[in-house]
ROSE-4610 file (N, C-alpha, C; in Angstrom, 1 decimal, always signed):
// ROSE-4610
residu = [X/X/X/X/X/X/X/X/X/X/X/X/X/X/X/X/X/X/X/X/X/X/X/X/X/X/X/X/X/X/X/X/X/X/X/X/X/X/X/X/X/X/X/X/X/X/X/X/X/X/X/X/X/X/X/X/X/X/X/X/X/X/X/X/X/X/X/X/X/X/X/X/X/X/X/X/X/X/X/X/X/X/X/X/X/X/X/X/X/X/X/X/X/X/X/X/X/X/X/X/X/X/X/X/X/X/X/X/X/X/X/X/X/X/X/X/X/X/X/X/X/X/X/X/X/X/X/X/X/X/X/X/X/X/X/X/X/X/X/X/X/X/X/X/X/X/X/X/X/X/X/X/X/X/X/X/X/X/X/X/X/X/X/X/X/X/X/X/X/X/X/X/X/X/X/X/X/X/X/X/X/X/X/X/X/X/X/X/X/X/X/X/X/X/X/X/X/X/X/X/X/X/X/X/X/X/X/X/X/X/X/X/X/X/X/X/X/X/X/X/X/X/X/X/X/X/X/X/X/X/X/X/X/X/X/X/X/X/X/X/X/X/X/X/X/X/X/X/X/X/X/X/X/X/X/X/X/X/X/X/X/X/X/X/X/X/X/X/X/X/X/X/X/X/X/X/X/X/X/X/X/X/X/X/X/X/X/X/X/X/X/X/X/X/X/X/X/X/X/X/X/X/X/X/X/X/X/X/X/X/X/X/X/X/X/X/X/X/X/X/X/X/X/X/X/X/X/X/X/X/X/X/X/X/X/X/X/X/X/X/X/X/X/X/X/X/X/X/X/X/X/X/X/X]
num = [1/1/1/2/2/2/3/3/3/4/4/4/5/5/5/6/6/6/7/7/7/8/8/8/9/9/9/10/10/10/11/11/11/12/12/12/13/13/13/14/14/14/15/15/15/16/16/16/17/17/17/18/18/18/19/19/19/20/20/20/21/21/21/22/22/22/23/23/23/24/24/24/25/25/25/26/26/26/27/27/27/28/28/28/29/29/29/30/30/30/31/31/31/32/32/32/33/33/33/34/34/34/35/35/35/36/36/36/37/37/37/38/38/38/39/39/39/40/40/40/41/41/41/42/42/42/43/43/43/44/44/44/45/45/45/46/46/46/47/47/47/48/48/48/49/49/49/50/50/50/51/51/51/52/52/52/53/53/53/54/54/54/55/55/55/56/56/56/57/57/57/58/58/58/59/59/59/60/60/60/61/61/61/62/62/62/63/63/63/64/64/64/65/65/65/66/66/66/67/67/67/68/68/68/69/69/69/70/70/70/71/71/71/72/72/72/73/73/73/74/74/74/75/75/75/76/76/76/77/77/77/78/78/78/79/79/79/80/80/80/81/81/81/82/82/82/83/83/83/84/84/84/85/85/85/86/86/86/87/87/87/88/88/88/89/89/89/90/90/90/91/91/91/92/92/92/93/93/93/94/94/94/95/95/95/96/96/96/97/97/97/98/98/98/99/99/99/100/100/100/101/101/101/102/102/102/103/103/103/104/104/104/105/105/105/106/106/106/107/107/107/108/108/108/109/109/109/110/110/110/111/111/111/112/112/112/113/113/113/114/114/114/115/115/115/116/116/116/117/117/117/118/118/118]
x = [-42.7/-41.5/-41.7/-42.3/-42.6/-43.4/-44.4/-45.5/-44.5/-43.4/-42.7/-41.9/-41.2/-40.3/-41.2/-42.6/-43.1/-43.6/-43.9/-44.3/-43.3/-42.2/-41.4/-40.7/-40.8/-40.5/-41.4/-42.7/-43.9/-43.7/-43.3/-43.1/-42.0/-40.7/-39.8/-40.1/-40.6/-41.0/-41.8/-43.0/-43.6/-42.7/-42.0/-41.3/-40.2/-40.0/-38.8/-39.9/-40.8/-41.8/-42.2/-42.2/-42.8/-41.4/-40.0/-39.1/-38.9/-38.9/-38.8/-39.8/-41.2/-42.0/-41.7/-41.2/-40.9/-39.6/-38.6/-37.5/-37.8/-38.8/-39.5/-39.9/-40.9/-41.3/-40.2/-39.4/-38.2/-37.4/-37.1/-36.4/-37.4/-38.6/-39.4/-39.6/-39.7/-39.7/-38.4/-37.2/-36.1/-35.9/-36.6/-36.3/-37.2/-38.5/-38.9/-38.7/-38.0/-37.5/-36.3/-35.7/-34.4/-34.9/-34.4/-34.8/-34.3/-35.1/-34.6/-34.0/-33.1/-32.5/-30.9/-30.4/-28.9/-28.5/-27.3/-27.1/-26.3/-26.3/-25.8/-24.0/-23.3/-21.8/-21.4/-20.5/-20.0/-18.4/-18.2/-16.6/-16.0/-15.1/-14.2/-13.3/-13.2/-12.1/-10.8/-9.9/-8.5/-8.0/-7.3/-7.0/-5.6/-5.8/-4.7/-3.7/-2.8/-1.7/-0.6/+0.2/+1.5/+2.3/+2.4/+3.5/+3.0/+1.7/+1.5/+1.6/+1.4/+1.5/+3.1/+3.7/+5.3/+5.9/+5.0/+5.4/+4.9/+3.7/+3.4/+4.0/+4.6/+5.5/+6.7/+7.4/+8.8/+8.4/+7.1/+6.9/+6.8/+6.6/+6.2/+7.8/+7.3/+8.8/+9.6/+9.4/+10.1/+10.6/+10.1/+10.6/+10.0/+10.8/+10.5/+11.6/+11.3/+12.4/+12.0/+13.0/+12.8/+11.9/+11.9/+10.8/+9.5/+9.3/+7.9/+7.4/+8.2/+7.6/+7.5/+8.2/+8.1/+6.6/+6.4/+5.1/+3.9/+3.9/+2.9/+2.4/+3.6/+3.5/+3.4/+4.1/+4.3/+5.3/+6.1/+7.2/+8.5/+9.5/+10.8/+11.7/+12.7/+13.7/+14.5/+14.6/+15.3/+14.2/+13.0/+12.1/+11.7/+11.7/+11.8/+13.0/+14.3/+15.2/+15.0/+14.7/+14.3/+13.5/+12.5/+11.4/+12.0/+12.9/+13.6/+14.4/+15.0/+15.8/+14.9/+14.1/+12.7/+12.6/+12.3/+12.1/+13.2/+14.4/+15.6/+15.6/+15.6/+15.4/+14.6/+13.3/+12.2/+12.3/+13.8/+13.8/+13.7/+13.1/+12.7/+14.3/+14.2/+15.4/+14.8/+15.7/+15.4/+16.6/+16.4/+17.5/+17.5/+18.8/+19.2/+20.1/+19.1/+19.9/+20.0/+20.6/+20.6/+19.9/+19.0/+18.5/+19.6/+19.6/+20.0/+20.5/+19.5/+19.5/+20.5/+21.0/+21.6/+20.5/+19.3/+18.4/+18.5/+18.6/+18.5/+17.1/+16.9/+15.8/+15.7/+14.6/+14.4/+13.4/+13.7/+12.9/+12.8/+11.5/+11.7/+12.0/+12.8/+13.3/+12.5/+13.0/+12.4/+13.1/+12.0/+12.2/+13.5/+14.4/+15.7/+15.3/+15.7/+15.5/+16.5/+15.7/+16.3/+17.7/+17.8/+19.0/+20.2/+19.7/+20.7/+21.2/+20.6/+21.1/+22.7/+22.8/+24.0/+25.3]
y = [-32.0/-31.4/-31.4/-32.4/-32.5/-31.1/-30.9/-29.6/-28.6/-28.3/-27.1/-26.8/-27.9/-27.9/-27.7/-28.3/-28.2/-26.8/-26.2/-24.5/-24.0/-24.2/-23.0/-23.3/-24.4/-24.6/-24.0/-24.0/-23.2/-21.8/-21.3/-19.9/-19.4/-20.2/-19.8/-19.9/-20.6/-20.8/-19.8/-19.4/-18.6/-16.9/-16.8/-15.6/-15.6/-16.9/-16.9/-16.6/-17.2/-16.8/-15.5/-14.7/-13.5/-12.6/-13.0/-12.3/-12.5/-13.6/-14.1/-13.1/-12.9/-11.7/-10.8/-10.0/-8.6/-8.6/-9.5/-9.2/-9.3/-10.2/-10.0/-8.7/-8.1/-6.9/-5.6/-5.9/-4.9/-5.0/-6.1/-6.4/-5.9/-6.2/-5.9/-4.4/-3.7/-2.2/-1.8/-2.3/-1.7/-2.0/-3.2/-3.3/-2.2/-1.9/-0.8/+0.4/+0.6/+2.0/+2.6/+1.6/+1.7/+1.7/+2.9/+3.1/+2.0/+1.7/+0.6/+1.5/+0.7/+1.3/+1.4/+1.9/+2.2/+3.4/+3.0/+4.2/+5.2/+6.5/+7.3/+7.3/+7.6/+7.7/+8.6/+8.0/+9.0/+9.0/+10.4/+10.3/+10.6/+9.9/+10.0/+10.9/+11.8/+12.9/+12.2/+13.0/+12.5/+12.4/+11.4/+11.2/+12.2/+13.1/+14.0/+13.5/+13.0/+12.3/+13.3/+12.8/+13.8/+13.6/+12.6/+12.5/+13.5/+13.3/+14.3/+15.6/+16.1/+17.4/+18.0/+17.0/+17.5/+17.4/+16.8/+16.7/+17.7/+18.3/+19.5/+21.0/+20.7/+22.0/+21.9/+20.7/+20.5/+20.8/+20.7/+21.0/+22.3/+23.3/+24.6/+25.5/+26.6/+26.9/+27.2/+27.8/+28.4/+27.2/+26.0/+24.9/+24.8/+24.4/+24.2/+23.8/+24.7/+24.6/+23.3/+22.9/+21.8/+22.0/+23.7/+23.9/+23.8/+24.1/+24.1/+22.6/+21.8/+20.2/+20.0/+20.3/+19.7/+20.4/+21.8/+22.2/+21.6/+21.1/+20.7/+19.2/+18.6/+17.2/+16.6/+17.4/+17.0/+16.1/+16.0/+15.1/+15.7/+14.9/+15.4/+15.7/+16.2/+16.7/+15.4/+14.5/+13.2/+12.8/+12.5/+12.0/+12.8/+14.0/+14.8/+14.3/+14.4/+14.1/+12.4/+11.7/+10.4/+10.5/+11.1/+11.1/+11.7/+12.6/+12.9/+12.0/+11.2/+10.2/+9.1/+8.9/+8.2/+8.6/+9.7/+10.3/+10.1/+10.2/+10.2/+8.6/+7.6/+6.3/+5.6/+6.5/+6.3/+6.9/+7.6/+8.2/+9.7/+10.6/+11.5/+12.4/+13.7/+14.4/+15.5/+15.6/+16.7/+17.2/+18.4/+19.6/+20.3/+20.9/+21.3/+22.7/+23.8/+25.1/+25.7/+26.9/+27.8/+29.0/+29.7/+31.0/+32.0/+33.4/+34.3/+34.0/+33.6/+33.7/+32.1/+31.7/+30.4/+28.9/+29.0/+28.1/+27.2/+25.9/+24.7/+24.7/+24.9/+24.9/+23.6/+22.9/+21.7/+21.9/+21.2/+21.3/+20.3/+19.8/+18.6/+19.0/+18.2/+18.6/+17.6/+17.2/+16.2/+14.7/+13.9/+12.4/+12.0/+11.2/+10.7/+9.2/+9.1/+7.7/+6.9/+5.4/+4.5/+4.0/+4.1/+3.5/+4.8/+5.9/+7.1/+7.5/+6.9/+7.3/+6.5/+5.3/+4.8/+5.4]
z = [+33.3/+32.7/+31.2/+30.7/+29.2/+28.8/+29.4/+29.2/+29.1/+30.1/+30.2/+28.8/+28.7/+27.4/+26.0/+25.7/+24.8/+25.1/+26.1/+26.0/+25.6/+26.0/+26.0/+24.2/+23.8/+22.3/+21.8/+21.9/+21.1/+21.2/+22.3/+22.5/+21.5/+21.8/+20.8/+19.3/+19.0/+17.5/+17.2/+17.8/+17.8/+17.5/+18.5/+18.3/+16.9/+16.7/+15.3/+14.2/+14.2/+13.1/+12.9/+14.2/+14.3/+13.6/+14.4/+13.7/+12.1/+11.8/+10.2/+9.4/+9.8/+9.2/+9.1/+10.5/+10.3/+9.3/+9.6/+8.6/+7.0/+6.6/+5.2/+4.9/+5.9/+5.7/+5.5/+6.2/+6.0/+4.7/+4.2/+3.1/+2.1/+2.1/+0.8/+0.9/+2.2/+2.2/+1.6/+2.0/+1.1/-0.2/-0.6/-2.0/-2.6/-2.3/-2.9/-2.9/-1.9/-1.8/-2.6/-3.0/-4.2/-5.5/-6.1/-7.1/-8.3/-9.2/-10.3/-11.5/-12.1/-13.2/-12.9/-14.0/-13.9/-13.1/-12.2/-11.0/-11.9/-11.6/-12.4/-12.0/-13.1/-12.9/-12.1/-10.9/-9.9/-10.2/-10.1/-10.5/-9.2/-8.7/-7.7/-7.6/-6.8/-6.8/-6.5/-7.1/-7.1/-5.7/-5.1/-3.7/-3.7/-2.6/-2.3/-1.3/-1.7/-0.8/-0.7/+0.7/+0.8/-0.3/-0.5/-2.0/-3.2/-3.3/-4.5/-4.3/-3.0/-2.6/-2.7/-2.3/-2.4/-3.9/-4.9/-6.3/-6.7/-6.5/-7.0/-6.5/-5.3/-4.9/-5.6/-6.0/-6.9/-8.0/-8.6/-10.0/-10.4/-9.3/-9.6/-10.2/-10.9/-11.5/-10.4/-9.3/-8.1/-7.2/-7.5/-6.7/-5.4/-4.3/-3.0/-2.2/-1.0/+0.0/+0.9/+1.6/+2.7/+3.6/+4.1/+5.1/+4.4/+3.3/+2.8/+2.7/+2.2/+2.3/+3.5/+4.7/+6.1/+6.3/+5.9/+6.5/+6.1/+4.6/+3.7/+4.4/+4.7/+5.0/+6.5/+7.1/+8.4/+8.9/+7.7/+7.7/+8.4/+8.7/+9.4/+8.2/+8.4/+7.2/+6.4/+7.3/+7.0/+6.0/+6.1/+5.5/+4.1/+4.2/+2.8/+1.9/+2.5/+1.7/+1.2/+1.9/+1.6/+0.4/+0.5/-0.7/-1.8/-1.8/-2.8/-3.5/-3.0/-3.2/-3.9/-3.3/-4.1/-5.4/-5.6/-6.8/-7.7/-7.4/-8.5/-8.6/-7.6/-8.0/-9.0/-9.3/-10.2/-11.4/-11.6/-12.9/-13.2/-11.9/-12.2/-11.9/-12.4/-12.3/-11.3/-10.2/-8.9/-9.0/-9.3/-9.6/-8.2/-7.7/-6.3/-6.7/-6.0/-6.4/-4.9/-4.8/-3.7/-4.0/-3.3/-3.4/-2.8/-2.8/-2.2/-0.7/+0.0/+1.5/+1.8/+0.7/+1.1/+1.2/+1.3/+1.4/+0.0/+0.3/-0.8/-1.6/-2.8/-3.3/-4.2/-4.1/-4.9/-6.3/-7.2/-8.4/-9.0/-9.7/-10.6/-12.2/-12.6/-14.1/-14.9/-16.1/-16.9/-16.4/-16.9/-16.3/-17.2/-16.4/-17.0/-17.6/-19.0/-19.5/-18.7/-18.7/-17.8/-18.6/-19.6/-20.3/-20.4/-20.2/-20.4/-19.2/-18.1/-16.8/-16.6/-17.2/-17.0/-17.7]
C-alpha cells in the first residue's frame, strides 16, 4: 500500500511541476507581448442616459411634448412628469405652454437661484 501512495504522490508532483512551468511560460509570453511605456490617453465617450436625452429635448427652442419624451425614453407618462418634478426640485425652471393643437409643451428655462425661490 505504501508503494501505491508513493507512486500517486510522485505522479501528482510531476503534474504540478509541469503545470507550474507551463504557467510560467504563459506569463513570460504575455509580459513580452505587452508594449512597454505609457499607455495612450483614451477619451471615454460621454454616457448617454435617458435623463440626458430628455434634458436635451427640453433644452431645444421648441421644447418637447410628453409624447416625445415617452418615445425617446420608453417611460410611461407619470414617470416623465415625475422627472420634470425632479428637475424643478433641483432648481431648474420648467416652463409649460400649449401649442395650437392643445398639446402641452415643456421647455427648460433659466436655473432658479436657491434663495430666490423662497
